[in-house]
N, C-alpha and C positions, 0 to 999 in steps of 0.2 A: 818276741823276745821280751821277757819281763824287765822292767826298769828298776834300778835300785832306788829305794826311797831314803831320804835323809833321816838320820837317826834323830828322834826327838829327845828332849831333855829327860823324859820319863824312861825311854829306852836306855839312855846312857846311865841313869841312876840304877836301873835294874841290873844292868851289866856290871856296874861297879860293886854292888852288893853281892852279886853272884860270884864274882872272881876277884874282888878287891882285896888288897893286902893289909888294909887298916884293921885295927882291933875292933872298931865298931862294925865294919863290914863282916868280919869273921863271926862276931857274936850274932849278928842278924842272920847270917847264913846257917849257923848251927840251929838257931830257933826255927828258921824256915824248914830245915831238913827234919827237925823233930816233928813239926806239924804236918808237912806235906809228904815227905818221903817215908817217915816211920809211923805217922798217925798217932803220935803221942802229944799230950799236953805237957808243957814244961813243968806244971805244978805236980804232976804225977809221974814224970819220967824218972827212971832210975839212973844210976851211974853208967850202966851198960848202954842205955839209950843215948845218953849224952856222948859217950865214946863213939858210938856208931854214927851219930850226927856230925861229930867233929871229923871223923874219918871221911865222910862224904864231902864235907866242906873243903877239907884239904885236898881231896881227889879232884874236886872242881878246879882248884887253883893250879894243881900240877898239870892237868890236861890243858889248861889255858896257856901254859908256858910251853 
């Protein structure tokens, strides 16, 4: 039977950025989704790319709740 490991401070920080409700967390989540989910750099991303990244970030928060 696997044992649960205690969450480290970096695990908690990642979880907060991924599903946090603060404005800085949401901004970082949108940037992360642009880069990792959509494969776009913020400098060349268009409005539709930002919209899709925001939708993914909001979806993450809704699933968390």
